[in-house]
PDB file of N, H, CA, C and O in Angstrom:
ATOM      1  N   MET A   1       9.525  -8.540  26.596  1.00  0.00           N
ATOM      2  CA  MET A   1       9.931  -7.535  25.624  1.00  0.00           C
ATOM      3  C   MET A   1      10.152  -6.173  26.287  1.00  0.00           C
ATOM      4  O   MET A   1      11.134  -5.490  25.994  1.00  0.00           O
ATOM      5  N   SER A   2       9.244  -5.781  27.175  1.00  0.00           N
ATOM      6  H   SER A   2       8.447  -6.335  27.413  1.00  0.00           H
ATOM      7  CA  SER A   2       9.361  -4.471  27.811  1.00  0.00           C
ATOM      8  C   SER A   2      10.616  -4.349  28.659  1.00  0.00           C
ATOM      9  O   SER A   2      11.285  -3.315  28.659  1.00  0.00           O
ATOM     10  N   LEU A   3      10.930  -5.426  29.388  1.00  0.00           N
ATOM     11  H   LEU A   3      10.387  -6.266  29.388  1.00  0.00           H
ATOM     12  CA  LEU A   3      12.132  -5.409  30.212  1.00  0.00           C
ATOM     13  C   LEU A   3      13.379  -5.412  29.325  1.00  0.00           C
ATOM     14  O   LEU A   3      14.376  -4.769  29.652  1.00  0.00           O
ATOM     15  N   ASP A   4      13.324  -6.129  28.211  1.00  0.00           N
ATOM     16  H   ASP A   4      12.513  -6.651  27.944  1.00  0.00           H
ATOM     17  CA  ASP A   4      14.445  -6.121  27.264  1.00  0.00           C
ATOM     18  C   ASP A   4      14.688  -4.714  26.742  1.00  0.00           C
ATOM     19  O   ASP A   4      15.836  -4.296  26.591  1.00  0.00           O
ATOM     20  N   LEU A   5      13.619  -3.986  26.466  1.00  0.00           N
ATOM     21  H   LEU A   5      12.687  -4.326  26.588  1.00  0.00           H
ATOM     22  CA  LEU A   5      13.743  -2.623  25.969  1.00  0.00           C
ATOM     23  C   LEU A   5      14.377  -1.723  27.026  1.00  0.00           C
ATOM     24  O   LEU A   5      15.225  -0.891  26.703  1.00  0.00           O
ATOM     25  N   LEU A   6      13.977  -1.880  28.272  1.00  0.00           N
ATOM     26  H   LEU A   6      13.288  -2.555  28.535  1.00  0.00           H
ATOM     27  CA  LEU A   6      14.577  -1.119  29.360  1.00  0.00           C
ATOM     28  C   LEU A   6      16.079  -1.385  29.431  1.00  0.00           C
ATOM     29  O   LEU A   6      16.873  -0.454  29.563  1.00  0.00           O
ATOM     30  N   THR A   7      16.458  -2.642  29.344  1.00  0.00           N
ATOM     31  H   THR A   7      15.812  -3.398  29.237  1.00  0.00           H
ATOM     32  CA  THR A   7      17.874  -3.024  29.377  1.00  0.00           C
ATOM     33  C   THR A   7      18.636  -2.407  28.209  1.00  0.00           C
ATOM     34  O   THR A   7      19.757  -1.929  28.381  1.00  0.00           O
ATOM     35  N   GLN A   8      18.044  -2.413  27.045  1.00  0.00           N
ATOM     36  H   GLN A   8      17.133  -2.801  26.905  1.00  0.00           H
ATOM     37  CA  GLN A   8      18.686  -1.823  25.862  1.00  0.00           C
ATOM     38  C   GLN A   8      18.885  -0.320  26.039  1.00  0.00           C
ATOM     39  O   GLN A   8      19.942   0.211  25.699  1.00  0.00           O
ATOM     40  N   TYR A   9      17.873   0.367  26.570  1.00  0.00           N
ATOM     41  H   TYR A   9      17.014  -0.064  26.846  1.00  0.00           H
ATOM     42  CA  TYR A   9      18.009   1.811  26.799  1.00  0.00           C
ATOM     43  C   TYR A   9      19.164   2.106  27.742  1.00  0.00           C
ATOM     44  O   TYR A   9      19.955   3.016  27.492  1.00  0.00           O
ATOM     45  N   ILE A  10      19.266   1.344  28.822  1.00  0.00           N
ATOM     46  H   ILE A  10      18.624   0.605  29.025  1.00  0.00           H
ATOM     47  CA  ILE A  10      20.346   1.568  29.780  1.00  0.00           C
ATOM     48  C   ILE A  10      21.694   1.260  29.140  1.00  0.00           C
ATOM     49  O   ILE A  10      22.659   1.999  29.337  1.00  0.00           O
ATOM     50  N   ASP A  11      21.766   0.186  28.384  1.00  0.00           N
ATOM     51  H   ASP A  11      20.982  -0.414  28.223  1.00  0.00           H
ATOM     52  CA  ASP A  11      23.008  -0.178  27.705  1.00  0.00           C
ATOM     53  C   ASP A  11      23.451   0.924  26.736  1.00  0.00           C
ATOM     54  O   ASP A  11      24.630   1.274  26.687  1.00  0.00           O
ATOM     55  N   HIS A  12      22.511   1.461  25.977  1.00  0.00           N
ATOM     56  H   HIS A  12      21.554   1.177  26.017  1.00  0.00           H
ATOM     57  CA  HIS A  12      22.840   2.548  25.038  1.00  0.00           C
ATOM     58  C   HIS A  12      23.307   3.794  25.801  1.00  0.00           C
ATOM     59  O   HIS A  12      24.261   4.456  25.391  1.00  0.00           O
ATOM     60  N   ALA A  13      22.639   4.103  26.898  1.00  0.00           N
ATOM     61  H   ALA A  13      21.864   3.565  27.231  1.00  0.00           H
ATOM     62  CA  ALA A  13      23.048   5.258  27.701  1.00  0.00           C
ATOM     63  C   ALA A  13      24.481   5.091  28.196  1.00  0.00           C
ATOM     64  O   ALA A  13      25.285   6.019  28.112  1.00  0.00           O
ATOM     65  N   LEU A  14      24.797   3.907  28.712  1.00  0.00           N
ATOM     66  H   LEU A  14      24.144   3.153  28.780  1.00  0.00           H
ATOM     67  CA  LEU A  14      26.155   3.653  29.200  1.00  0.00           C
ATOM     68  C   LEU A  14      27.188   3.754  28.083  1.00  0.00           C
ATOM     69  O   LEU A  14      28.287   4.269  28.290  1.00  0.00           O
ATOM     70  N   THR A  15      26.837   3.267  26.915  1.00  0.00           N
ATOM     71  H   THR A  15      25.945   2.849  26.746  1.00  0.00           H
ATOM     72  CA  THR A  15      27.755   3.345  25.773  1.00  0.00           C
ATOM     73  C   THR A  15      28.046   4.802  25.422  1.00  0.00           C
ATOM     74  O   THR A  15      29.204   5.177  25.236  1.00  0.00           O
ATOM     75  N   PHE A  16      27.000   5.623  25.332  1.00  0.00           N
ATOM     76  H   PHE A  16      26.060   5.318  25.483  1.00  0.00           H
ATOM     77  CA  PHE A  16      27.205   7.036  24.998  1.00  0.00           C
ATOM     78  C   PHE A  16      27.949   7.766  26.112  1.00  0.00           C
ATOM     79  O   PHE A  16      28.733   8.673  25.831  1.00  0.00           O
ATOM     80  N   GLU A  17      27.720   7.389  27.375  1.00  0.00           N
ATOM     81  H   GLU A  17      27.083   6.652  27.603  1.00  0.00           H
ATOM     82  CA  GLU A  17      28.450   8.014  28.472  1.00  0.00           C
ATOM     83  C   GLU A  17      29.943   7.689  28.394  1.00  0.00           C
ATOM     84  O   GLU A  17      30.782   8.556  28.636  1.00  0.00           O
ATOM     85  N   ARG A  18      30.272   6.444  28.057  1.00  0.00           N
ATOM     86  H   ARG A  18      29.591   5.740  27.860  1.00  0.00           H
ATOM     87  CA  ARG A  18      31.692   6.071  27.897  1.00  0.00           C
ATOM     88  C   ARG A  18      32.313   6.824  26.717  1.00  0.00           C
ATOM     89  O   ARG A  18      33.447   7.296  26.803  1.00  0.00           O
ATOM     90  N   MET A  19      31.573   6.931  25.632  1.00  0.00           N
ATOM     91  H   MET A  19      30.652   6.547  25.562  1.00  0.00           H
ATOM     92  CA  MET A  19      32.094   7.651  24.462  1.00  0.00           C
ATOM     93  C   MET A  19      32.323   9.119  24.809  1.00  0.00           C
ATOM     94  O   MET A  19      33.329   9.701  24.400  1.00  0.00           O
ATOM     95  N   ALA A  20      31.408   9.720  25.552  1.00  0.00           N
ATOM     96  H   ALA A  20      30.592   9.248  25.884  1.00  0.00           H
ATOM     97  CA  ALA A  20      31.559  11.129  25.943  1.00  0.00           C
ATOM     98  C   ALA A  20      32.774  11.321  26.838  1.00  0.00           C
ATOM     99  O   ALA A  20      33.520  12.290  26.696  1.00  0.00           O
ATOM    100  N   GLU A  21      32.960  10.390  27.756  1.00  0.00           N
ATOM    101  H   GLU A  21      32.354   9.603  27.871  1.00  0.00           H
ATOM    102  CA  GLU A  21      34.082  10.489  28.685  1.00  0.00           C
ATOM    103  C   GLU A  21      35.427  10.468  27.959  1.00  0.00           C
ATOM    104  O   GLU A  21      36.378  11.125  28.384  1.00  0.00           O
ATOM    105  N   ALA A  22      35.501   9.723  26.878  1.00  0.00           N
ATOM    106  H   ALA A  22      34.729   9.190  26.532  1.00  0.00           H
ATOM    107  CA  ALA A  22      36.768   9.574  26.151  1.00  0.00           C
ATOM    108  C   ALA A  22      36.944  10.600  25.033  1.00  0.00           C
ATOM    109  O   ALA A  22      38.013  10.668  24.426  1.00  0.00           O
ATOM    110  N   GLU A  23      35.924  11.391  24.755  1.00  0.00           N
ATOM    111  H   GLU A  23      35.056  11.336  25.248  1.00  0.00           H
ATOM    112  CA  GLU A  23      35.959  12.298  23.597  1.00  0.00           C
ATOM    113  C   GLU A  23      36.619  13.631  23.932  1.00  0.00           C
ATOM    114  O   GLU A  23      36.147  14.344  24.818  1.00  0.00           O
ATOM    115  N   PRO A  24      37.713  13.985  23.231  1.00  0.00           N
ATOM    116  CA  PRO A  24      38.374  15.274  23.475  1.00  0.00           C
ATOM    117  C   PRO A  24      37.641  16.465  22.818  1.00  0.00           C
ATOM    118  O   PRO A  24      37.748  17.593  23.298  1.00  0.00           O
ATOM    119  N   ASN A  25      36.913  16.220  21.745  1.00  0.00           N
ATOM    120  H   ASN A  25      36.826  15.303  21.355  1.00  0.00           H
ATOM    121  CA  ASN A  25      36.179  17.286  21.059  1.00  0.00           C
ATOM    122  C   ASN A  25      34.952  17.650  21.888  1.00  0.00           C
ATOM    123  O   ASN A  25      34.044  16.834  22.043  1.00  0.00           O
ATOM    124  N   GLN A  26      34.922  18.869  22.421  1.00  0.00           N
ATOM    125  H   GLN A  26      35.660  19.532  22.295  1.00  0.00           H
ATOM    126  CA  GLN A  26      33.866  19.272  23.348  1.00  0.00           C
ATOM    127  C   GLN A  26      32.478  19.284  22.709  1.00  0.00           C
ATOM    128  O   GLN A  26      31.488  18.981  23.375  1.00  0.00           O
ATOM    129  N   SER A  27      32.398  19.627  21.444  1.00  0.00           N
ATOM    130  H   SER A  27      33.202  19.873  20.903  1.00  0.00           H
ATOM    131  CA  SER A  27      31.108  19.635  20.759  1.00  0.00           C
ATOM    132  C   SER A  27      30.560  18.220  20.613  1.00  0.00           C
ATOM    133  O   SER A  27      29.388  17.968  20.891  1.00  0.00           O
ATOM    134  N   LEU A  28      31.405  17.312  20.182  1.00  0.00           N
ATOM    135  H   LEU A  28      32.358  17.516  19.957  1.00  0.00           H
ATOM    136  CA  LEU A  28      30.992  15.918  20.033  1.00  0.00           C
ATOM    137  C   LEU A  28      30.702  15.295  21.402  1.00  0.00           C
ATOM    138  O   LEU A  28      29.766  14.509  21.547  1.00  0.00           O
ATOM    139  N   LYS A  29      31.512  15.652  22.400  1.00  0.00           N
ATOM    140  H   LYS A  29      32.272  16.290  22.282  1.00  0.00           H
ATOM    141  CA  LYS A  29      31.295  15.172  23.765  1.00  0.00           C
ATOM    142  C   LYS A  29      29.902  15.580  24.245  1.00  0.00           C
ATOM    143  O   LYS A  29      29.184  14.768  24.829  1.00  0.00           O
ATOM    144  N   ALA A  30      29.524  16.823  24.004  1.00  0.00           N
ATOM    145  H   ALA A  30      30.108  17.483  23.530  1.00  0.00           H
ATOM    146  CA  ALA A  30      28.194  17.309  24.413  1.00  0.00           C
ATOM    147  C   ALA A  30      27.088  16.550  23.680  1.00  0.00           C
ATOM    148  O   ALA A  30      26.051  16.246  24.269  1.00  0.00           O
ATOM    149  N   ASP A  31      27.302  16.246  22.407  1.00  0.00           N
ATOM    150  H   ASP A  31      28.145  16.493  21.929  1.00  0.00           H
ATOM    151  CA  ASP A  31      26.318  15.463  21.651  1.00  0.00           C
ATOM    152  C   ASP A  31      26.145  14.070  22.258  1.00  0.00           C
ATOM    153  O   ASP A  31      25.023  13.586  22.406  1.00  0.00           O
ATOM    154  N   PHE A  32      27.255  13.436  22.605  1.00  0.00           N
ATOM    155  H   PHE A  32      28.166  13.830  22.485  1.00  0.00           H
ATOM    156  CA  PHE A  32      27.190  12.108  23.225  1.00  0.00           C
ATOM    157  C   PHE A  32      26.461  12.178  24.569  1.00  0.00           C
ATOM    158  O   PHE A  32      25.656  11.304  24.889  1.00  0.00           O
ATOM    159  N   GLU A  33      26.747  13.220  25.350  1.00  0.00           N
ATOM    160  H   GLU A  33      27.402  13.930  25.090  1.00  0.00           H
ATOM    161  CA  GLU A  33      26.083  13.372  26.650  1.00  0.00           C
ATOM    162  C   GLU A  33      24.584  13.585  26.485  1.00  0.00           C
ATOM    163  O   GLU A  33      23.795  13.053  27.265  1.00  0.00           O
ATOM    164  N   ARG A  34      24.186  14.351  25.487  1.00  0.00           N
ATOM    165  H   ARG A  34      24.828  14.783  24.853  1.00  0.00           H
ATOM    166  CA  ARG A  34      22.754  14.555  25.230  1.00  0.00           C
ATOM    167  C   ARG A  34      22.085  13.248  24.815  1.00  0.00           C
ATOM    168  O   ARG A  34      20.969  12.952  25.240  1.00  0.00           O
ATOM    169  N   GLN A  35      22.770  12.473  23.987  1.00  0.00           N
ATOM    170  H   GLN A  35      23.678  12.713  23.641  1.00  0.00           H
ATOM    171  CA  GLN A  35      22.211  11.192  23.556  1.00  0.00           C
ATOM    172  C   GLN A  35      22.074  10.237  24.745  1.00  0.00           C
ATOM    173  O   GLN A  35      21.063   9.546  24.872  1.00  0.00           O
ATOM    174  N   ALA A  36      23.081  10.199  25.609  1.00  0.00           N
ATOM    175  H   ALA A  36      23.901  10.761  25.506  1.00  0.00           H
ATOM    176  CA  ALA A  36      23.013   9.356  26.806  1.00  0.00           C
ATOM    177  C   ALA A  36      21.851   9.785  27.692  1.00  0.00           C
ATOM    178  O   ALA A  36      21.126   8.946  28.225  1.00  0.00           O
ATOM    179  N   SER A  37      21.680  11.072  27.844  1.00  0.00           N
ATOM    180  H   SER A  37      22.269  11.755  27.411  1.00  0.00           H
ATOM    181  CA  SER A  37      20.583  11.595  28.659  1.00  0.00           C
ATOM    182  C   SER A  37      19.224  11.202  28.081  1.00  0.00           C
ATOM    183  O   SER A  37      18.306  10.857  28.825  1.00  0.00           O
ATOM    184  N   ALA A  38      19.100  11.254  26.779  1.00  0.00           N
ATOM    185  H   ALA A  38      19.846  11.534  26.175  1.00  0.00           H
ATOM    186  CA  ALA A  38      17.840  10.867  26.131  1.00  0.00           C
ATOM    187  C   ALA A  38      17.537   9.392  26.392  1.00  0.00           C
ATOM    188  O   ALA A  38      16.393   9.037  26.677  1.00  0.00           O
ATOM    189  N   TYR A  39      18.541   8.544  26.299  1.00  0.00           N
ATOM    190  H   TYR A  39      19.470   8.833  26.068  1.00  0.00           H
ATOM    191  CA  TYR A  39      18.322   7.122  26.575  1.00  0.00           C
ATOM    192  C   TYR A  39      17.990   6.889  28.047  1.00  0.00           C
ATOM    193  O   TYR A  39      17.187   6.009  28.357  1.00  0.00           O
ATOM    194  N   ARG A  40      18.581   7.648  28.949  1.00  0.00           N
ATOM    195  H   ARG A  40      19.233   8.363  28.697  1.00  0.00           H
ATOM    196  CA  ARG A  40      18.257   7.512  30.371  1.00  0.00           C
ATOM    197  C   ARG A  40      16.816   7.934  30.639  1.00  0.00           C
ATOM    198  O   ARG A  40      16.129   7.323  31.457  1.00  0.00           O
ATOM    199  N   ARG A  41      16.352   8.990  29.942  1.00  0.00           N
ATOM    200  H   ARG A  41      16.909   9.487  29.277  1.00  0.00           H
ATOM    201  CA  ARG A  41      14.941   9.392  30.099  1.00  0.00           C
ATOM    202  C   ARG A  41      14.006   8.294  29.601  1.00  0.00           C
ATOM    203  O   ARG A  41      12.995   8.000  30.239  1.00  0.00           O
ATOM    204  N   LEU A  42      14.340   7.690  28.465  1.00  0.00           N
ATOM    205  H   LEU A  42      15.161   7.929  27.947  1.00  0.00           H
ATOM    206  CA  LEU A  42      13.525   6.586  27.954  1.00  0.00           C
ATOM    207  C   LEU A  42      13.504   5.415  28.932  1.00  0.00           C
ATOM    208  O   LEU A  42      12.460   4.801  29.150  1.00  0.00           O
ATOM    209  N   ALA A  43      14.663   5.108  29.519  1.00  0.00           N
ATOM    210  H   ALA A  43      15.512   5.607  29.341  1.00  0.00           H
ATOM    211  CA  ALA A  43      14.742   4.016  30.488  1.00  0.00           C
ATOM    212  C   ALA A  43      13.881   4.321  31.714  1.00  0.00           C
ATOM    213  O   ALA A  43      13.195   3.440  32.233  1.00  0.00           O
ATOM    214  N   ALA A  44      13.921   5.573  32.171  1.00  0.00           N
ATOM    215  H   ALA A  44      14.478   6.289  31.750  1.00  0.00           H
ATOM    216  CA  ALA A  44      13.117   5.951  33.334  1.00  0.00           C
ATOM    217  C   ALA A  44      11.623   5.842  33.026  1.00  0.00           C
ATOM    218  O   ALA A  44      10.849   5.368  33.858  1.00  0.00           O
ATOM    219  N   GLN A  45      11.221   6.276  31.845  1.00  0.00           N
ATOM    220  H   GLN A  45      11.849   6.661  31.169  1.00  0.00           H
ATOM    221  CA  GLN A  45       9.810   6.164  31.446  1.00  0.00           C
ATOM    222  C   GLN A  45       9.370   4.703  31.411  1.00  0.00           C
ATOM    223  O   GLN A  45       8.296   4.359  31.907  1.00  0.00           O
ATOM    224  N   ARG A  46      10.195   3.856  30.830  1.00  0.00           N
ATOM    225  H   ARG A  46      11.067   4.135  30.428  1.00  0.00           H
ATOM    226  CA  ARG A  46       9.864   2.432  30.731  1.00  0.00           C
ATOM    227  C   ARG A  46       9.784   1.803  32.126  1.00  0.00           C
ATOM    228  O   ARG A  46       8.881   1.014  32.404  1.00  0.00           O
ATOM    229  N   ALA A  47      10.734   2.155  32.999  1.00  0.00           N
ATOM    230  H   ALA A  47      11.467   2.796  32.773  1.00  0.00           H
ATOM    231  CA  ALA A  47      10.724   1.612  34.361  1.00  0.00           C
ATOM    232  C   ALA A  47       9.442   2.018  35.091  1.00  0.00           C
ATOM    233  O   ALA A  47       8.836   1.197  35.778  1.00  0.00           O
ATOM    234  N   ARG A  48       9.030   3.271  34.947  1.00  0.00           N
ATOM    235  H   ARG A  48       9.522   3.939  34.389  1.00  0.00           H
ATOM    236  CA  ARG A  48       7.786   3.721  35.590  1.00  0.00           C
ATOM    237  C   ARG A  48       6.589   2.929  35.066  1.00  0.00           C
ATOM    238  O   ARG A  48       5.728   2.514  35.842  1.00  0.00           O
ATOM    239  N   ARG A  49       6.534   2.719  33.749  1.00  0.00           N
ATOM    240  H   ARG A  49       7.232   3.056  33.118  1.00  0.00           H
ATOM    241  CA  ARG A  49       5.424   1.952  33.157  1.00  0.00           C
ATOM    242  C   ARG A  49       5.369   0.524  33.676  1.00  0.00           C
ATOM    243  O   ARG A  49       4.293  -0.058  33.812  1.00  0.00           O
ATOM    244  N   LEU A  50       6.546  -0.038  33.967  1.00  0.00           N
ATOM    245  H   LEU A  50       7.420   0.434  33.857  1.00  0.00           H
ATOM    246  CA  LEU A  50       6.623  -1.416  34.448  1.00  0.00           C
ATOM    247  C   LEU A  50       6.514  -1.510  35.968  1.00  0.00           C
ATOM    248  O   LEU A  50       6.502  -2.605  36.528  1.00  0.00           O
ATOM    249  N   GLY A  51       6.434  -0.354  36.632  1.00  0.00           N
ATOM    250  H   GLY A  51       6.444   0.536  36.177  1.00  0.00           H
ATOM    251  CA  GLY A  51       6.349  -0.353  38.090  1.00  0.00           C
ATOM    252  C   GLY A  51       7.660  -0.715  38.757  1.00  0.00           C
ATOM    253  O   GLY A  51       7.670  -1.237  39.871  1.00  0.00           O
ATOM    254  N   LEU A  52       8.773  -0.440  38.079  1.00  0.00           N
ATOM    255  H   LEU A  52       8.765  -0.016  37.174  1.00  0.00           H
ATOM    256  CA  LEU A  52      10.096  -0.769  38.613  1.00  0.00           C
ATOM    257  C   LEU A  52      10.759   0.471  39.186  1.00  0.00           C
ATOM    258  O   LEU A  52      10.365   1.601  38.898  1.00  0.00           O
ATOM    259  N   ARG A  53      11.766   0.232  39.998  1.00  0.00           N
ATOM    260  H   ARG A  53      12.086  -0.686  40.232  1.00  0.00           H
ATOM    261  CA  ARG A  53      12.586   1.323  40.529  1.00  0.00           C
ATOM    262  C   ARG A  53      13.292   2.016  39.376  1.00  0.00           C
ATOM    263  O   ARG A  53      13.693   1.368  38.409  1.00  0.00           O
ATOM    264  N   LEU A  54      13.444   3.327  39.475  1.00  0.00           N
ATOM    265  H   LEU A  54      13.118   3.853  40.260  1.00  0.00           H
ATOM    266  CA  LEU A  54      14.113   4.073  38.411  1.00  0.00           C
ATOM    267  C   LEU A  54      15.594   3.705  38.349  1.00  0.00           C
ATOM    268  O   LEU A  54      16.207   3.437  39.382  1.00  0.00           O
ATOM    269  N   PRO A  55      16.171   3.691  37.154  1.00  0.00           N
ATOM    270  CA  PRO A  55      17.609   3.408  37.025  1.00  0.00           C
ATOM    271  C   PRO A  55      18.427   4.461  37.772  1.00  0.00           C
ATOM    272  O   PRO A  55      18.011   5.614  37.886  1.00  0.00           O
ATOM    273  N   SER A  56      19.575   4.063  38.270  1.00  0.00           N
ATOM    274  H   SER A  56      19.913   3.127  38.177  1.00  0.00           H
ATOM    275  CA  SER A  56      20.443   5.002  38.986  1.00  0.00           C
ATOM    276  C   SER A  56      21.041   6.011  38.026  1.00  0.00           C
ATOM    277  O   SER A  56      21.143   5.774  36.823  1.00  0.00           O
ATOM    278  N   GLU A  57      21.431   7.136  38.586  1.00  0.00           N
ATOM    279  H   GLU A  57      21.348   7.329  39.563  1.00  0.00           H
ATOM    280  CA  GLU A  57      22.087   8.177  37.800  1.00  0.00           C
ATOM    281  C   GLU A  57      23.509   7.735  37.469  1.00  0.00           C
ATOM    282  O   GLU A  57      24.094   6.930  38.194  1.00  0.00           O
ATOM    283  N   PRO A  58      24.065   8.256  36.381  1.00  0.00           N
ATOM    284  CA  PRO A  58      25.429   7.860  36.006  1.00  0.00           C
ATOM    285  C   PRO A  58      26.455   8.391  36.994  1.00  0.00           C
ATOM    286  O   PRO A  58      26.257   9.432  37.620  1.00  0.00           O
ATOM    287  N   GLU A  59      27.548   7.662  37.121  1.00  0.00           N
ATOM    288  H   GLU A  59      27.709   6.816  36.613  1.00  0.00           H
ATOM    289  CA  GLU A  59      28.674   8.141  37.916  1.00  0.00           C
ATOM    290  C   GLU A  59      29.481   9.089  37.063  1.00  0.00           C
ATOM    291  O   GLU A  59      29.671   8.860  35.868  1.00  0.00           O
ATOM    292  N   ARG A  60      29.948  10.138  37.671  1.00  0.00           N
ATOM    293  H   ARG A  60      29.793  10.324  38.641  1.00  0.00           H
ATOM    294  CA  ARG A  60      30.801  11.102  36.972  1.00  0.00           C
ATOM    295  C   ARG A  60      32.129  11.183  37.697  1.00  0.00           C
ATOM    296  O   ARG A  60      32.187  11.063  38.920  1.00  0.00           O
ATOM    297  N   HIS A  61      33.196  11.389  36.940  1.00  0.00           N
ATOM    298  H   HIS A  61      33.149  11.487  35.946  1.00  0.00           H
ATOM    299  CA  HIS A  61      34.518  11.569  37.530  1.00  0.00           C
ATOM    300  C   HIS A  61      34.694  13.042  37.854  1.00  0.00           C
ATOM    301  O   HIS A  61      34.360  13.911  37.048  1.00  0.00           O
ATOM    302  N   SER A  62      35.219  13.315  39.037  1.00  0.00           N
ATOM    303  H   SER A  62      35.490  12.609  39.691  1.00  0.00           H
ATOM    304  CA  SER A  62      35.503  14.702  39.402  1.00  0.00           C
ATOM    305  C   SER A  62      36.838  15.118  38.805  1.00  0.00           C
ATOM    306  O   SER A  62      37.587  14.284  38.296  1.00  0.00           O
ATOM    307  N   ALA A  63      37.126  16.385  38.869  1.00  0.00           N
ATOM    308  H   ALA A  63      36.518  17.062  39.283  1.00  0.00           H
ATOM    309  CA  ALA A  63      38.383  16.911  38.326  1.00  0.00           C
ATOM    310  C   ALA A  63      39.590  16.306  39.032  1.00  0.00           C
ATOM    311  O   ALA A  63      40.678  16.245  38.459  1.00  0.00           O
ATOM    312  N   ARG A  64      39.402  15.856  40.283  1.00  0.00           N
ATOM    313  H   ARG A  64      38.518  15.906  40.748  1.00  0.00           H
ATOM    314  CA  ARG A  64      40.500  15.263  41.034  1.00  0.00           C
ATOM    315  C   ARG A  64      40.646  13.771  40.793  1.00  0.00           C
ATOM    316  O   ARG A  64      41.471  13.116  41.430  1.00  0.00           O
ATOM    317  N   GLY A  65      39.853  13.230  39.882  1.00  0.00           N
ATOM    318  H   GLY A  65      39.183  13.763  39.364  1.00  0.00           H
ATOM    319  CA  GLY A  65      39.996  11.827  39.546  1.00  0.00           C
ATOM    320  C   GLY A  65      39.082  10.902  40.314  1.00  0.00           C
ATOM    321  O   GLY A  65      39.020   9.710  40.014  1.00  0.00           O
ATOM    322  N   GLY A  66      38.368  11.421  41.300  1.00  0.00           N
ATOM    323  H   GLY A  66      38.417  12.390  41.544  1.00  0.00           H
ATOM    324  CA  GLY A  66      37.447  10.605  42.071  1.00  0.00           C
ATOM    325  C   GLY A  66      36.132  10.449  41.330  1.00  0.00           C
ATOM    326  O   GLY A  66      35.907  11.085  40.301  1.00  0.00           O
ATOM    327  N   ARG A  67      35.261   9.593  41.864  1.00  0.00           N
ATOM    328  H   ARG A  67      35.444   9.076  42.701  1.00  0.00           H
ATOM    329  CA  ARG A  67      33.960   9.383  41.251  1.00  0.00           C
ATOM    330  C   ARG A  67      32.880   9.833  42.210  1.00  0.00           C
ATOM    331  O   ARG A  67      33.026   9.737  43.428  1.00  0.00           O
ATOM    332  N   HIS A  68      31.800  10.324  41.644  1.00  0.00           N
ATOM    333  H   HIS A  68      31.681  10.402  40.654  1.00  0.00           H
ATOM    334  CA  HIS A  68      30.632  10.631  42.456  1.00  0.00           C
ATOM    335  C   HIS A  68      29.393  10.532  41.574  1.00  0.00           C
ATOM    336  O   HIS A  68      29.457  10.719  40.359  1.00  0.00           O
ATOM    337  N   ASN A  69      28.284  10.241  42.203  1.00  0.00           N
ATOM    338  H   ASN A  69      28.232  10.089  43.190  1.00  0.00           H
ATOM    339  CA  ASN A  69      27.019  10.172  41.482  1.00  0.00           C
ATOM    340  C   ASN A  69      26.414  11.558  41.392  1.00  0.00           C
ATOM    341  O   ASN A  69      26.564  12.379  42.298  1.00  0.00           O
ATOM    342  N   ILE A  70      25.736  11.805  40.301  1.00  0.00           N
ATOM    343  H   ILE A  70      25.613  11.139  39.565  1.00  0.00           H
ATOM    344  CA  ILE A  70      25.000  13.059  40.176  1.00  0.00           C
ATOM    345  C   ILE A  70      23.558  12.769  39.890  1.00  0.00           C
ATOM    346  O   ILE A  70      22.759  13.694  39.748  1.00  0.00           O
TER     347      ILE A  70
END
C-alpha cells in the first residue's frame, strides 16, 4: 500500500506538470505547478519513510526548446 501511494503521488505530480506545461493562462499554470510541487513533496516524504531514494526532480524545457533538470 505504501509503495502504491508513492507511485500515485508521482503520477499526480507528472499529470499536473504536463497540464502546467500546456496551459497558456499564467495564473492557472502557476496553480498547476503548485499542485505538482505539493505532490512531489508528498512523494519525497513517503520515499523517506520507506527508506527509498528520493524521486528525481522534474525536467523543465528551456526557452530554447532544450530540456534540463532542476
